[in-house]
N, C-alpha and C positions, 0 to 999 in steps of 0.2 A: 282882233286879238293876234299877237304876234306867234307865228310858228316856230317854235324852239326845237331843233334837232339835236338831241343829247346823244353823245356817244362815249364810250367806255373804253378805253385803251390800257390794257395792261403792259406793264413793263417786263422786260425778261426776267428780271429777279423774281417778280411776284409768281410768274408762271414755273419758275423752279419750285418755288415754296410751296405751290399747290399741288405739283406732282410729287414732292416730299411728303406732304401730308397723305395723299391718297395712298402711297406705297405703305406708309405706317398702318393706315387702317386695313389695309389688305393682309399686313405681317402679324397683325394684333390676334393673340388667341381669341376663340371662338369656342369655348367650352360648351356651350349649348348645343353646337353642333358635331359634338363628340359622342361616340356610343357609350351608355351608361354601363359601369361593370356588372357582370350578374352577381346576385346576392349570394351565391354560392363562392364565387372567385372573391368577392371582397370580404366574407367571412373567415375564408381560408386565409387571406393576406393578414386580416388582424389577429387572427389566432396564432399565425406562425411568429409574427411580431412579437405578440406577447409572450410565448412561449420563450422565444430568444431573450427576451428581458428578464423573464423570472428565472431561467436558467444561470443567466449572468449573475443576477442576485444570489442565487444559492452559492454559486462558486465563491462569490464575495464572502458570504456568511461562514463556508465551511473554512475558507483561507484564515480569517479572524481567529475562528475558533481554534484552529490549527496553532497559529501564532501565540494564541493566550495560552494553550496548554504547554507550549514551548516554554515560555517566560515563567509558567508555574513550577515546570520541571527545574529549571536553571535556579529559581528562588529557592526551592526545598534543599536541593545540593548545596548552594551556598550557605543557607541557614545552618547546616550541619558541617560547616568546616570546609566548604569547597571540595567535597567528595565529588569522586568521577563515577558516571554511571556504571552499575555492575555488570557482571557477566552472569550468564545461568545456565546451568546443566539439567537438562529434564530428561530422565531415565526410565525407560519403560521396564516393567517387570518381565516382557518377554526377551530381555537381551540375556544371554547364558551368563550366569554368575552375576547378575546384576546387582545383588545385595553387596557385592565388594569393590564394584566400581566407584561408589562415593570415595572409599579409601584411597584412590588414587589421585583424586582432584587437588589441584595446587592448594597449598595452606595459605591462601590469600584471603582477606576479609572482604574483597569484592568479588570473588568467585563462590554462588551460591549453588546448592545442589537441591533438586527438587526430583524425588522418585515417585513414581504410581503405579497403581494396581492397572494394568492392562484390562484386565477383565471385568473388574467391578467399580474402579472409578469413573464417574461422569465427566463430559466435557467441562461441565460448570467446575466440579470437585478440581479437576487439573489446573484450570485458570486461578482458582480461588487459592491454591497452594502456592502457584507461583507468584500472586499478588501479595500474598501473605511473606513470603521471603522477601521481596523488594521492599516492603513497610518495613520488616525488621530490619532492613540495612540503612533504609532511609525513608520515612513517609512521604509520599509524592515522587518517589524516584521511578525511573524507567530502566528497562535492560538496553544496555549498549550492544549486547550481543546474546544470542541464546543459541545452546548446542542442545539439539534433540537427538538423543541415542535411542533409536527405535528401529523396529524391522520394518523391511518392506522389499521393494525390488524396482525393476525399471518402471519409471513412470508413476509408482504408486507407494503410499506409506501405509502401514498398519497403525494407526493411532490407538484404536480400541477393538477389542473383539467384535467381529463381525462388521465394522466400520472402516471399510479401506477409502483412503483420499485418494481419488483419480479425477481427472477433469470431467470425464462424463458423469461420475458420481455426484460431483459439485454442483452439477447441472440439473440435477434432478430435482423434482419438487419434493421428495421427501426425504432431504439432506440439509433443510435449513439449520437443524443444530451443529451440523459440522462447519458448514459455512459461518454461522455465528461464531464457532471457536477460532477460526481463523481470522475472521475480522476482529474479536475481541482480542486476540493473541497479537495482534498489528499494534493495537492501542496500548499494548504493555512494552513496546519497543520504543527506545530514547527518540526524541525529535531534535536533540542536541547534535549537531553535524550530522544531519540525518543521510547523507550520502555514504557515511561509513556504517551506518546501523546493519546488521545483518544477522541471519539465522542460518546456522550450520546443520546440516544432517550428516550424521556418522552412524555406523551400524549396519548399513544396507547400500546396495548400489542403485540409489533411486535414480541417478543420471543415465543409468543404462549403457555405460561406457562399453566398446568404443562408439556405439551409435549416437549417444547423447539424447534419448528420446524422452528425458526428464526434462528437458528445457520448456516444454509446454506447460507441464504441471507448474514448475517456479514462476512462469510468467503469468499463470492465471491466479496463482496465490497472491503475487505482488499486486495484481488489480483489485481482488478482494479486499485486500488491506488498505487502499487508497481511501483517505488523502494521507496515510501514514506512510513514509518512505523507508521500504524495506528490501533488501536484497537477501536472496537465497543463493547459499554454495552447498556443495557435496563433493570435496575432493577425496581423491584417492589417498588413501590414509598412508601408502608409501611414497606418494609424490612429496615436492618440496612445500606444495601449498598446504597438503595434509599433515606434513609434520608441523607446519607452522600453526596450525589450527589446534592441533594435539597439545601443543606446547602453551598454548594461549589458556588451556582449561586444565590441564594434568600435570602432575608430577611425571615428567617423562619414563624415568626409570620405572616408577611403581606401575604406569600404565602399561608397558612393555611387559612387565612380570604378569599383570592381570591375564592380558592379552595372549602371552605364550602359556599361561598355566590354568587359563580358565575352564579345562575340561578336568583339571586335577582337584585334590584336596587344598581349596585356597585357605580354610581355616589356618592350615598348618603352614602355608606360604606366608600369610600375614600376619602369623603368631597370635591368633585368636584362640 
């Protein structure tokens, strides 16, 4: 039988191809050689991603609800003849001669007055009275601005008897009703052109001029009111900004008369 000598000769191109395939095999991912994440780490990662997704959905839902309420407010005002959102003056009974202050308010149909009893009225009743005034102006409308004429001092406001609004008080567990008041009040403020929606404070130096200690309180209240966008201002009455605020709510001459004569017999001053 013939003796066959078989030899295999690889071309240079074949050698290059084999080397290329070998390198690809070495670079290929091999998950079976990697460490398996611990159960706790994997659980945290999944839980964290799920929380981020849920928070994102919540933000979307809140945003859609806010936009819907904005459209409802606009539709309500349009249905009543394109009315503009009203301004509201909230007057505490602790203000000296407070019963005469409504007499100084501008004689404009879009300036609404709400007086309340500092000692006896609940947070719910105060908010209910504001809501009733808004509904009497236009059902479904909100306040473009609100002037709170109340007593207080640097970084605190006396809303009700024995209920002082401060940042520490708002953070205490026993102040849920006061937190609810501010949050609900934010919902009564206009969503139309929200960057100009504002709550003014007069009757006390809540800002604590010249140290501006009231800024923290205002920032905290603004956060409580979210997603409603509401700005707080408490200008000095004798400043140009203070004069502008007074002029937007009051008949300036009558207000100055009340201010200068409030420790006198105002029945005679106002002809009552």
